[in-house]
N, CA, C and O of each residue as an XYZ file, in Angstrom:
804
protein
N       0.825     -1.194      0.000
C       0.000      0.000      0.000
C       0.860      1.245      0.000
O       0.646      2.195     -0.752
N       1.812      1.194      0.852
C       2.757      2.294      0.937
C       3.470      2.498     -0.370
O       3.744      3.621     -0.794
N       3.763      1.384     -0.996
C       4.456      1.443     -2.296
C       3.575      2.075     -3.339
O       4.068      2.856     -4.153
N       2.316      1.780     -3.354
C       1.382      2.367     -4.330
C       1.288      3.858     -4.115
O       1.267      4.625     -5.077
N       1.232      4.275     -2.875
C       1.160      5.697     -2.568
C       2.397      6.395     -3.070
O       2.338      7.524     -3.556
N       3.494      5.729     -2.951
C       4.743      6.309     -3.408
C       4.725      6.464     -4.920
O       5.150      7.501     -5.430
N       4.251      5.473     -5.645
C       4.183      5.522     -7.104
C       3.232      6.613     -7.559
O       3.485      7.333     -8.524
N       2.097      6.712     -6.809
C       1.132      7.746     -7.168
C       1.731      9.121     -6.937
O       1.522     10.051     -7.716
N       2.473      9.227     -5.860
C       3.129     10.487     -5.559
C       4.133     10.838     -6.647
O       4.262     11.996     -7.045
N       4.839      9.820     -7.120
C       5.822     10.047     -8.186
C       5.131     10.516     -9.466
O       5.617     11.415    -10.154
N       3.984      9.890     -9.777
C       3.246     10.286    -10.991
C       2.772     11.708    -10.864
O       2.844     12.499    -11.805
N       2.274     12.025     -9.655
C       1.789     13.373     -9.430
C       2.929     14.377     -9.505
O       2.784     15.466    -10.061
N       4.028     14.004     -8.955
C       5.188     14.893     -9.015
C       5.637     15.094    -10.474
O       5.986     16.194    -10.902
N       5.608     13.997    -11.196
C       6.007     14.080    -12.612
C       5.043     14.948    -13.384
O       5.445     15.737    -14.239
N       3.767     14.799    -13.078
C       2.766     15.626    -13.755
C       2.957     17.085    -13.416
O       2.881     17.966    -14.273
N       3.212     17.318    -12.115
C       3.434     18.708    -11.731
C       4.678     19.263    -12.410
O       4.717     20.420    -12.828
N       5.668     18.433    -12.506
C       6.906     18.881    -13.172
C       6.633     19.203    -14.648
O       7.137     20.183    -15.197
N       5.836     18.361    -15.252
C       5.503     18.583    -16.664
C       4.693     19.852    -16.837
O       4.872     20.620    -17.783
N       3.750     20.049    -15.834
C       2.963     21.269    -15.887
C       3.857     22.474    -15.723
O       3.712     23.484    -16.413
N       4.781     22.347    -14.799
C       5.713     23.450    -14.600
C       6.538     23.710    -15.863
O       6.790     24.847    -16.260
N       6.941     22.595    -16.465
C       7.754     22.753    -17.711
C       6.943     23.432    -18.807
O       7.409     24.320    -19.520
N       5.683     22.954    -18.900
C       4.829     23.532    -19.940
C       4.545     24.995    -19.663
O       4.448     25.814    -20.576
N       4.412     25.306    -18.367
C       4.139     26.680    -18.006
C       5.399     27.526    -17.972
O       5.331     28.751    -17.878
N       6.483     26.908    -18.043
C       7.744     27.661    -17.957
C       7.946     28.479    -19.240
O       7.289     28.236    -20.251
N       8.864     29.452    -19.182
C       9.168     30.327    -20.343
C       9.780     29.565    -21.494
O       9.622     29.948    -22.653
N      10.476     28.494    -21.184
C      11.096     27.696    -22.239
C      10.046     27.141    -23.186
O      10.227     27.176    -24.403
N       8.966     26.637    -22.649
C       7.912     26.099    -23.499
C       7.276     27.204    -24.318
O       6.971     27.033    -25.498
N       7.077     28.365    -23.655
C       6.510     29.502    -24.405
C       7.443     29.922    -25.538
O       7.010     30.246    -26.644
N       8.729     29.906    -25.227
C       9.709     30.275    -26.273
C       9.666     29.304    -27.429
O       9.685     29.705    -28.592
N       9.609     28.033    -27.109
C       9.568     27.025    -28.170
C       8.292     27.174    -28.990
O       8.307     27.116    -30.220
N       7.182     27.369    -28.268
C       5.898     27.509    -28.953
C       5.897     28.768    -29.820
O       5.411     28.757    -30.951
N       6.453     29.863    -29.268
C       6.536     31.106    -30.025
C       7.397     30.932    -31.272
O       7.073     31.433    -32.349
N       8.492     30.214    -31.099
C       9.377     29.959    -32.248
C       8.654     29.150    -33.325
O       8.763     29.417    -34.522
N       7.910     28.147    -32.845
C       7.156     27.330    -33.809
C       6.132     28.196    -34.537
O       5.981     28.105    -35.755
N       5.419     29.052    -33.761
C       4.429     29.920    -34.381
C       5.079     30.900    -35.365
O       4.554     31.160    -36.448
N       6.249     31.439    -34.953
C       6.948     32.373    -35.853
C       7.365     31.679    -37.139
O       7.230     32.223    -38.235
N       7.885     30.443    -36.975
C       8.267     29.674    -38.164
C       7.057     29.404    -39.049
O       7.116     29.501    -40.274
N       5.928     29.051    -38.364
C       4.701     28.786    -39.125
C       4.233     30.050    -39.835
O       3.826     29.994    -40.995
N       4.288     31.213    -39.133
C       3.881     32.472    -39.755
C       4.802     32.831    -40.917
O       4.354     33.269    -41.976
N       6.109     32.632    -40.689
C       7.073     32.913    -41.768
C       6.834     31.996    -42.949
O       6.888     32.425    -44.101
N       6.565     30.710    -42.654
C       6.271     29.775    -43.748
C       5.007     30.187    -44.494
O       4.955     30.122    -45.722
N       3.971     30.617    -43.733
C       2.720     31.050    -44.355
C       2.935     32.285    -45.227
O       2.411     32.373    -46.338
N       3.720     33.247    -44.703
C       3.987     34.449    -45.475
C       4.773     34.133    -46.748
O       4.487     34.660    -47.824
N       5.769     33.261    -46.596
C       6.515     32.868    -47.795
C       5.622     32.127    -48.786
O       5.743     32.282    -50.001
N       4.727     31.321    -48.229
C       3.779     30.609    -49.092
C       2.895     31.614    -49.849
O       2.664     31.468    -51.049
N       2.407     32.634    -49.130
C       1.577     33.652    -49.776
C       2.375     34.433    -50.820
O       1.880     34.704    -51.914
N       3.614     34.794    -50.474
C       4.463     35.499    -51.453
C       4.699     34.638    -52.686
O       4.672     35.118    -53.819
N       4.932     33.351    -52.434
C       5.147     32.429    -53.559
C       3.901     32.340    -54.420
O       3.992     32.332    -55.648
N       2.719     32.274    -53.776
C       1.473     32.206    -54.526
C       1.267     33.490    -55.348
O       0.829     33.443    -56.498
N       1.599     34.662    -54.718
C       1.483     35.914    -55.457
C       2.425     35.919    -56.662
O       2.056     36.318    -57.767
N       3.669     35.457    -56.407
C       4.649     35.413    -57.511
C       4.176     34.483    -58.617
O       4.265     34.816    -59.799
N       3.667     33.302    -58.225
C       3.171     32.340    -59.217
C       1.995     32.938    -59.984
O       1.877     32.773    -61.198
N       1.115     33.647    -59.236
C      -0.037     34.277    -59.899
C       0.428     35.320    -60.912
O      -0.069     35.381    -62.037
N       1.405     36.150    -60.482
C       1.946     37.159    -61.407
C       2.579     36.499    -62.623
O       2.386     36.936    -63.758
N       3.349     35.425    -62.363
C       4.000     34.722    -63.478
C       2.963     34.143    -64.421
O       3.088     34.254    -65.641
N       1.919     33.514    -63.838
C       0.873     32.929    -64.681
C       0.143     34.011    -65.475
O      -0.150     33.834    -66.657
N      -0.152     35.152    -64.801
C      -0.798     36.256    -65.528
C       0.095     36.759    -66.654
O      -0.381     37.055    -67.750
N       1.405     36.856    -66.375
C       2.342     37.275    -67.428
C       2.365     36.284    -68.581
O       2.409     36.673    -69.748
N       2.335     34.991    -68.239
C       2.328     33.963    -69.286
C       1.071     34.075    -70.133
O       1.125     33.991    -71.360
N      -0.080     34.270    -69.453
C      -1.354     34.411    -70.193
C      -1.311     35.637    -71.087
O      -1.745     35.593    -72.238
N      -0.774     36.753    -70.542
C      -0.685     37.979    -71.327
C       0.253     37.786    -72.525
O      -0.033     38.230    -73.637
N       1.375     37.114    -72.267
C       2.305     36.832    -73.376
C       1.656     35.953    -74.431
O       1.836     36.163    -75.631
N       0.890     34.954    -73.964
C       0.198     34.091    -74.920
C      -0.817     34.888    -75.729
O      -0.940     34.698    -76.939
N      -1.560     35.801    -75.045
C      -2.530     36.633    -75.768
C      -1.826     37.522    -76.787
O      -2.261     37.640    -77.933
N      -0.724     38.151    -76.350
C       0.011     39.017    -77.272
C       0.580     38.220    -78.439
O       0.544     38.661    -79.588
N       1.109     37.034    -78.124
C       1.660     36.189    -79.191
C       0.561     35.770    -80.165
O       0.771     35.751    -81.378
N      -0.610     35.436    -79.625
C      -1.732     35.050    -80.495
C      -2.157     36.215    -81.383
O      -2.418     36.044    -82.574
N      -2.224     37.427    -80.769
C      -2.603     38.597    -81.559
C      -1.566     38.890    -82.639
O      -1.909     39.198    -83.781
N      -0.278     38.790    -82.257
C       0.779     39.003    -83.255
C       0.698     37.970    -84.364
O       0.912     38.282    -85.536
N       0.385     36.732    -83.985
C       0.265     35.674    -84.995
C      -0.893     35.980    -85.938
O      -0.779     35.808    -87.151
N      -2.032     36.443    -85.359
C      -3.165     36.814    -86.211
C      -2.804     37.983    -87.126
O      -3.144     37.992    -88.309
N      -2.096     38.984    -86.546
C      -1.676     40.132    -87.365
C      -0.740     39.690    -88.478
O      -0.861     40.143    -89.616
N       0.191     38.807    -88.146
C       1.134     38.322    -89.158
C       0.417     37.525    -90.242
O       0.770     37.613    -91.418
N      -0.592     36.745    -89.846
C      -1.375     36.002    -90.834
C      -2.106     36.968    -91.766
O      -2.165     36.763    -92.979
N      -2.674     38.051    -91.156
C      -3.347     39.059    -91.985
C      -2.362     39.745    -92.922
O      -2.663     39.947    -94.098
N      -1.176     40.109    -92.405
C      -0.153     40.736    -93.243
C       0.308     39.779    -94.335
O       0.552     40.191    -95.469
N       0.424     38.508    -93.990
C       0.832     37.515    -94.983
C      -0.206     37.405    -96.099
O       0.136     37.352    -97.280
N      -1.489     37.373    -95.701
C      -2.555     37.297    -96.712
C      -2.543     38.537    -97.596
O      -2.695     38.441    -98.814
N      -2.359     39.724    -96.966
C      -2.300     40.972    -97.728
C      -1.118     40.961    -98.690
O      -1.242     41.355    -99.850
N       0.039     40.500    -98.187
C       1.241     40.443    -99.037
C       1.039     39.468   -100.200
O       1.464     39.745   -101.321
N       0.389     38.324    -99.935
C       0.133     37.360   -101.010
C      -0.813     37.962   -102.049
O      -0.626     37.775   -103.251
N      -1.838     38.692   -101.571
C      -2.770     39.330   -102.510
C      -2.051     40.381   -103.356
O      -2.256     40.457   -104.568
N      -1.206     41.193   -102.710
C      -0.460     42.205   -103.450
C       0.501     41.546   -104.437
O       0.673     42.034   -105.554
N       1.123     40.446   -104.033
C       2.033     39.738   -104.929
C       1.285     39.203   -106.150
O       1.776     39.296   -107.276
N       0.084     38.637   -105.920
C      -0.719     38.155   -107.049
C      -1.083     39.303   -107.988
O      -1.031     39.166   -109.210
N      -1.456     40.450   -107.383
C      -1.811     41.613   -108.205
C      -0.618     42.079   -109.027
O      -0.756     42.398   -110.208
N       0.566     42.119   -108.392
C       1.777     42.536   -109.111
C       2.117     41.562   -110.233
O       2.545     41.977   -111.310
N       1.930     40.272   -109.984
C       2.211     39.282   -111.030
C       1.254     39.467   -112.208
O       1.662     39.369   -113.366
N      -0.038     39.740   -111.903
C      -0.994     39.973   -112.984
C      -0.631     41.230   -113.772
O      -0.692     41.234   -115.001
N      -0.248     42.307   -113.057
C       0.163     43.531   -113.746
C       1.397     43.284   -114.592
O       1.507     43.787   -115.710
N       2.339     42.491   -114.042
C       3.555     42.185   -114.802
C       3.221     41.420   -116.071
O       3.794     41.688   -117.126
N       2.297     40.468   -115.979
C       1.884     39.730   -117.167
C       1.232     40.660   -118.185
O       1.490     40.556   -119.385
N       0.379     41.578   -117.698
C      -0.263     42.525   -118.614
C       0.763     43.428   -119.279
O       0.705     43.650   -120.489
N       1.711     43.956   -118.492
C       2.741     44.826   -119.060
C       3.632     44.057   -120.035
O       4.070     44.598   -121.050
N       3.898     42.775   -119.711
C       4.709     41.964   -120.621
C       3.986     41.770   -121.946
O       4.587     41.884   -123.014
N       2.669     41.473   -121.867
C       1.889     41.311   -123.101
C       1.845     42.619   -123.886
O       1.992     42.618   -125.108
N       1.637     43.751   -123.172
C       1.623     45.045   -123.865
C       2.976     45.326   -124.501
O       3.054     45.837   -125.619
N       4.045     44.987   -123.778
C       5.389     45.231   -124.313
C       5.616     44.422   -125.579
O       6.196     44.916   -126.546
N       5.151     43.168   -125.568
C       5.295     42.339   -126.761
C       4.486     42.912   -127.919
O       4.948     42.935   -129.060
N       3.253     43.381   -127.609
C       2.436     43.994   -128.667
C       3.100     45.261   -129.200
O       3.124     45.507   -130.406
N       3.639     46.060   -128.277
C       4.304     47.285   -128.711
C       5.552     46.980   -129.536
O       5.860     47.697   -130.487
N       6.275     45.909   -129.170
C       7.439     45.520   -129.960
C       7.015     45.116   -131.367
O       7.660     45.481   -132.349
N       5.913     44.352   -131.454
C       5.422     43.942   -132.768
C       4.983     45.160   -133.586
O       5.298     45.268   -134.771
N       4.245     46.083   -132.933
C       3.810     47.294   -133.634
C       5.012     48.134   -134.058
O       5.029     48.708   -135.147
N       6.022     48.199   -133.177
C       7.220     48.980   -133.500
C       7.936     48.381   -134.715
O       8.376     49.107   -135.607
N       8.045     47.059   -134.738
C       8.675     46.412   -135.896
C       7.871     46.680   -137.162
O       8.442     46.957   -138.217
N       6.517     46.597   -137.055
C       5.675     46.874   -138.220
C       5.874     48.305   -138.696
O       6.006     48.553   -139.894
N       5.895     49.264   -137.738
C       6.074     50.668   -138.111
C       7.464     50.911   -138.701
O       7.620     51.720   -139.616
N       8.469     50.213   -138.178
C       9.816     50.366   -138.739
C       9.854     49.870   -140.192
O      10.450     50.503   -141.064
N       9.201     48.718   -140.428
C       9.150     48.218   -141.809
C       8.380     49.189   -142.701
O       8.770     49.439   -143.842
N       7.265     49.742   -142.163
C       6.473     50.710   -142.922
C       7.305     51.948   -143.228
O       7.267     52.477   -144.339
N       8.062     52.406   -142.222
C       8.906     53.581   -142.410
C       9.982     53.311   -143.456
O      10.259     54.155   -144.309
N      10.581     52.134   -143.383
C      11.594     51.781   -144.385
C      10.988     51.754   -145.791
O      11.604     52.204   -146.757
N       9.749     51.206   -145.883
C       9.077     51.171   -147.174
C       8.792     52.585   -147.676
O       8.975     52.887   -148.856
N       8.338     53.452   -146.757
C       8.064     54.831   -147.146
C       9.344     55.560   -147.555
O       9.345     56.353   -148.497
N      10.429     55.281   -146.837
C      11.713     55.908   -147.202
C      12.149     55.458   -148.592
O      12.641     56.252   -149.394
N      11.955     54.147   -148.863
C      12.294     53.649   -150.200
C      11.416     54.318   -151.256
O      11.897     54.718   -152.317
N      10.105     54.437   -150.945
C       9.200     55.076   -151.904
C       9.583     56.547   -152.100
O       9.549     57.067   -153.216
N       9.948     57.208   -150.992
C      10.350     58.602   -151.119
C      11.604     58.739   -151.970
O      11.735     59.665   -152.770
N      12.522     57.796   -151.778
C      13.748     57.835   -152.591
C      13.424     57.640   -154.063
O      13.982     58.310   -154.932
N      12.494     56.695   -154.336
C      12.097     56.467   -155.728
C      11.434     57.720   -156.302
O      11.694     58.109   -157.441
N      10.554     58.357   -155.474
C       9.893     59.577   -155.939
C      10.899     60.691   -156.198
O      10.776     61.438   -157.169
N      11.890     60.794   -155.326
C      12.917     61.818   -155.543
C      13.692     61.537   -156.820
O      14.020     62.452   -157.576
N      13.981     60.256   -157.055
C      14.680     59.898   -158.295
C      13.836     60.246   -159.510
O      14.325     60.823   -160.481
N      12.514     59.873   -159.438
C      11.614     60.201   -160.544
C      11.479     61.705   -160.719
O      11.460     62.209   -161.842
N      11.384     62.431   -159.583
C      11.277     63.887   -159.663
C      12.511     64.487   -160.315
O      12.417     65.418   -161.114
N      13.664     63.946   -159.965
C      14.898     64.443   -160.574
C      14.906     64.172   -162.073
O      15.323     65.010   -162.872
N      14.428     62.963   -162.439
C      14.367     62.647   -163.873
C      13.399     63.578   -164.591
O      13.677     64.063   -165.688
N      12.219     63.827   -163.929
C      11.241     64.740   -164.539
C      11.823     66.138   -164.664
O      11.668     66.810   -165.684
N      12.512     66.568   -163.576
C      13.124     67.896   -163.621
C      14.154     67.990   -164.735
O      14.226     68.997   -165.439
N      14.954     66.935   -164.895
C      15.957     66.932   -165.966
C      15.288     66.990   -167.334
O      15.705     67.738   -168.218
N      14.220     66.165   -167.488
C      13.506     66.167   -168.771
C      12.848     67.521   -169.012
O      12.855     68.033   -170.132
N      12.273     68.102   -167.944
C      11.605     69.395   -168.092
C      12.597     70.477   -168.502
O      12.302     71.325   -169.344
N      13.773     70.428   -167.892
C      14.798     71.416   -168.241
C      15.182     71.320   -169.716
O      15.572     72.303   -170.347
N      15.058     70.108   -170.240
C      15.410     69.924   -171.643
C      14.215     70.179   -172.566
O      14.366     70.790   -173.624
N      12.999     69.698   -172.156
C      11.840     69.743   -173.048
C      11.220     71.131   -173.088
O      10.920     71.640   -174.168
N      11.020     71.761   -171.910
C      10.300     73.034   -171.869
C      10.996     74.110   -172.689
O      10.323     74.796   -173.458
N      12.298     74.293   -172.569
C      12.922     75.321   -173.413
C      12.736     75.057   -174.899
O      12.504     75.981   -175.679
N      12.840     73.775   -175.289
C      12.657     73.468   -176.711
C      11.212     73.701   -177.130
O      10.956     74.177   -178.235
N      10.220     73.353   -176.216
C       8.812     73.590   -176.522
C       8.541     75.083   -176.631
O       7.823     75.538   -177.521
N       9.133     75.840   -175.703
C       8.961     77.300   -175.776
C       9.563     77.844   -177.069
O       8.988     78.726   -177.708
N      10.712     77.317   -177.445
C      11.359     77.778   -178.691
C      10.480     77.470   -179.901
O      10.296     78.300   -180.791
N       9.937     76.231   -179.902
C       9.077     75.846   -181.034
C       7.826     76.716   -181.072
O       7.410     77.155   -182.144
N       7.205     76.977   -179.879
C       5.997     77.804   -179.837
C       6.288     79.210   -180.321
O       5.501     79.812   -181.052
N       7.449     79.727   -179.894
C       7.818     81.069   -180.341
C       8.077     81.092   -181.860
O       7.732     82.048   -182.554
N       8.685     80.024   -182.339
C       8.942     79.933   -183.782
C       7.622     79.895   -184.562
O       7.467     80.576   -185.575
N       6.653     79.064   -184.059
C       5.336     79.014   -184.722
C       4.669     80.383   -184.705
O       4.074     80.800   -185.699
N       4.768     81.075   -183.587
C       4.143     82.380   -183.485
C       4.788     83.372   -184.477
O       4.093     84.163   -185.115
N       6.080     83.316   -184.589
C       6.766     84.200   -185.531
C       6.338     83.922   -186.975
O       6.160     84.834   -187.782
N       6.180     82.639   -187.265
C       5.847     82.268   -188.658
C       4.372     82.505   -188.948
O       4.015     83.091   -189.970
N       3.497     82.031   -188.014
C       2.063     82.065   -188.310
C       1.384     83.338   -187.849
O       0.310     83.668   -188.352
N       1.985     84.081   -186.889
C       1.374     85.272   -186.310
C       0.065     84.953   -185.590
O      -0.816     85.804   -185.471
N      -0.048     83.704   -185.110
C      -1.266     83.285   -184.398
C      -0.943     83.170   -182.906
O       0.067     82.584   -182.517
N      -1.837     83.749   -182.071
C      -1.736     83.618   -180.610
C      -2.900     82.746   -180.139
O      -4.064     83.121   -180.279
N      -2.581     81.609   -179.593
C      -3.592     80.625   -179.232
C      -4.094     80.823   -177.796
O      -3.380     81.285   -176.907
N      -5.374     80.442   -177.626
C      -5.932     80.337   -176.277
C      -5.802     78.881   -175.829
O      -6.120     77.952   -176.570
N      -5.321     78.712   -174.583
C      -5.048     77.339   -174.128
C      -6.060     76.801   -173.115
O      -5.916     75.675   -172.638
N      -7.060     77.577   -172.792
C      -8.041     77.122   -171.806
C      -9.346     76.676   -172.459
O     -10.394     76.688   -171.814
N      -9.296     76.287   -173.717
C     -10.499     75.828   -174.435
C     -10.664     74.329   -174.283
O      -9.800     73.651   -173.725
N     -11.778     73.816   -174.783
C     -12.009     72.380   -174.782
C     -11.023     71.705   -175.737
O     -10.495     72.353   -176.640
N     -10.773     70.411   -175.544
C      -9.735     69.737   -176.347
C      -9.997     69.780   -177.855
O      -9.044     69.824   -178.633
N     -11.259     69.768   -178.286
C     -11.527     69.726   -179.735
C     -11.775     71.115   -180.334
O     -12.161     71.230   -181.497
N     -11.553     72.164   -179.544
C     -11.766     73.538   -180.020
C     -10.411     74.234   -180.166
O      -9.623     74.287   -179.222
N     -10.154     74.766   -181.364
C      -8.976     75.608   -181.606
C      -9.440     77.046   -181.623
O     -10.246     77.438   -182.467
N      -8.926     77.842   -180.679
C      -9.358     79.231   -180.598
C      -8.126     80.119   -180.415
O      -7.242     79.828   -179.609
N      -8.093     81.186   -181.170
C      -6.991     82.114   -181.082
C      -7.232     83.329   -181.969
O      -8.341     83.572   -182.443
N      -6.140     84.091   -182.180
C      -6.237     85.297   -183.008
C      -5.024     85.330   -183.936
O      -3.886     85.136   -183.508
N      -5.303     85.586   -185.247
C      -4.217     85.773   -186.214
C      -3.989     87.267   -186.382
O      -4.886     88.016   -186.769
N      -2.735     87.689   -186.072
C      -2.400     89.098   -186.187
C      -1.711     89.326   -187.531
O      -0.498     89.165   -187.671
N      -2.506     89.694   -188.484
C      -1.952     89.981   -189.816
C      -1.320     91.369   -189.854
O      -1.223     92.060   -188.840
N      -0.895     91.753   -191.050
C      -0.247     93.062   -191.195
C      -1.249     94.208   -191.075
O      -0.893     95.298   -190.628
N      -2.506     93.965   -191.474
C      -3.495     95.037   -191.467
C      -4.504     94.893   -190.333
O      -4.875     95.886   -189.707
N      -4.963     93.639   -190.055
C      -6.004     93.452   -189.060
C      -5.829     92.108   -188.350
O      -5.100     91.226   -188.804
N      -6.529     91.992   -187.218
C      -6.498     90.756   -186.442
C      -7.733     89.930   -186.751
O      -8.852     90.442   -186.734
N      -7.527     88.647   -187.035
C      -8.640     87.766   -187.401
C      -8.813     86.703   -186.327
O      -7.867     85.982   -186.011
N     -10.035     86.598   -185.751
C     -10.251     85.543   -184.745
C     -10.335     84.168   -185.395
O     -10.795     84.023   -186.528
N      -9.882     83.169   -184.655
C      -9.929     81.777   -185.129
C     -10.746     80.969   -184.130
O     -10.498     81.033   -182.925
N     -11.718     80.211   -184.626
C     -12.542     79.344   -183.779
C     -12.924     78.129   -184.608
O     -13.856     78.190   -185.409
N     -12.207     77.025   -184.419
C     -12.394     75.828   -185.254
C     -12.757     74.664   -184.356
O     -12.090     74.401   -183.355
N     -13.837     73.959   -184.732
C     -14.244     72.741   -184.026
C     -13.649     71.558   -184.775
O     -14.122     71.204   -185.855
N     -12.620     70.948   -184.211
C     -11.916     69.864   -184.918
C     -12.703     68.570   -184.908
O     -12.351     67.622   -185.609
N     -13.783     68.520   -184.107
C     -14.568     67.285   -184.068
C     -15.472     67.144   -185.287
O     -15.969     66.052   -185.559
N     -15.690     68.217   -186.014
C     -16.576     68.162   -187.176
C     -15.815     68.389   -188.485
O     -16.416     68.402   -189.559
N     -14.506     68.566   -188.396
C     -13.722     68.821   -189.609
C     -12.527     67.887   -189.629
O     -12.066     67.421   -188.587
N     -12.039     67.625   -190.811
C     -10.883     66.746   -190.950
C      -9.613     67.509   -190.568
O      -9.601     68.740   -190.543
N      -8.589     66.792   -190.285
C      -7.321     67.398   -189.919
C      -6.719     68.144   -191.113
O      -6.094     69.195   -190.969
N      -6.927     67.574   -192.267
C      -6.390     68.206   -193.476
C      -7.067     69.553   -193.734
O      -6.422     70.525   -194.126
N      -8.396     69.585   -193.503
C      -9.144     70.828   -193.703
C      -8.700     71.883   -192.709
O      -8.544     73.050   -193.067
N      -8.499     71.489   -191.487
C      -8.048     72.420   -190.440
C      -6.667     72.940   -190.776
O      -6.403     74.137   -190.668
N      -5.775     72.027   -191.191
C      -4.414     72.441   -191.529
C      -4.405     73.445   -192.686
O      -3.677     74.437   -192.643
N      -5.223     73.184   -193.730
C      -5.286     74.096   -194.873
C      -5.770     75.475   -194.437
O      -5.231     76.491   -194.875
N      -6.788     75.512   -193.572
C      -7.304     76.810   -193.141
C      -6.262     77.595   -192.373
O      -6.151     78.811   -192.527
N      -5.507     76.907   -191.553
C      -4.474     77.587   -190.764
C      -3.340     78.068   -191.662
O      -2.820     79.167   -191.473
N      -2.954     77.240   -192.648
C      -1.868     77.655   -193.530
C      -2.258     78.851   -194.382
O      -1.390     79.584   -194.855
N      -3.532     79.053   -194.580
C      -3.987     80.214   -195.347
C      -3.665     81.526   -194.640
O      -3.579     82.574   -195.280
N      -3.488     81.470   -193.323
C      -3.120     82.680   -192.587
C      -1.642     83.034   -192.720
O      -1.243     84.160   -192.425
N      -0.841     82.087   -193.157
C       0.600     82.307   -193.216
C       0.924     83.102   -194.469
O       0.486     82.780   -195.573
N       1.710     84.158   -194.257
C       2.130     85.007   -195.406
C       3.248     84.276   -196.146
O       4.277     83.938   -195.561
N       3.040     84.047   -197.393
C       4.052     83.336   -198.200
C       5.068     84.276   -198.815
O       6.007     83.834   -199.477
N       4.890     85.551   -198.603
C       5.860     86.484   -199.150
C       6.984     86.659   -198.127
O       6.756     87.104   -197.002
N       8.125     86.323   -198.518
C       9.291     86.413   -197.618
C      10.060     87.636   -197.951
O      11.081     87.913   -197.321
């Protein structure tokens, strides 16, 4: 019995000692340290969560910006492809026009060469005509003057082809001449004209 009382006393003493230990400043210090560590861990956890949230928001924003840039680049690419197609079509049109203009230019060059050749031929013919005229006209004028001296007849040249009209200037008077060669023979006309010629030399 005494032994049991002693054991109970020991348990009670141990409990009191534990209570004293728990109530002592050392336990409060340990508990405070644990709480401080827990608070520090919680604060670091919150800071980490804020940092992760900021990082995730930045990633989302970067993804949005990248998506928008990709859409813009796709639009620019489509615009560039459309402009390239338009330029290729214009180039084809200009190439076709250039080929047509080259063909027209060659045709005009050949036409010009032909005209130059024709002009050269005309100049040659004109020179020949001028040479012949220089030779024929003086002789024709000489013959006409000779006829006028011999026959004393001045002809009108603006009559119809079958009408001979003029004036014979004789020694005493002027005689008009009006002969229709379509109703008279050449021999008759010639005889009438020779009758105006003075045979006295």
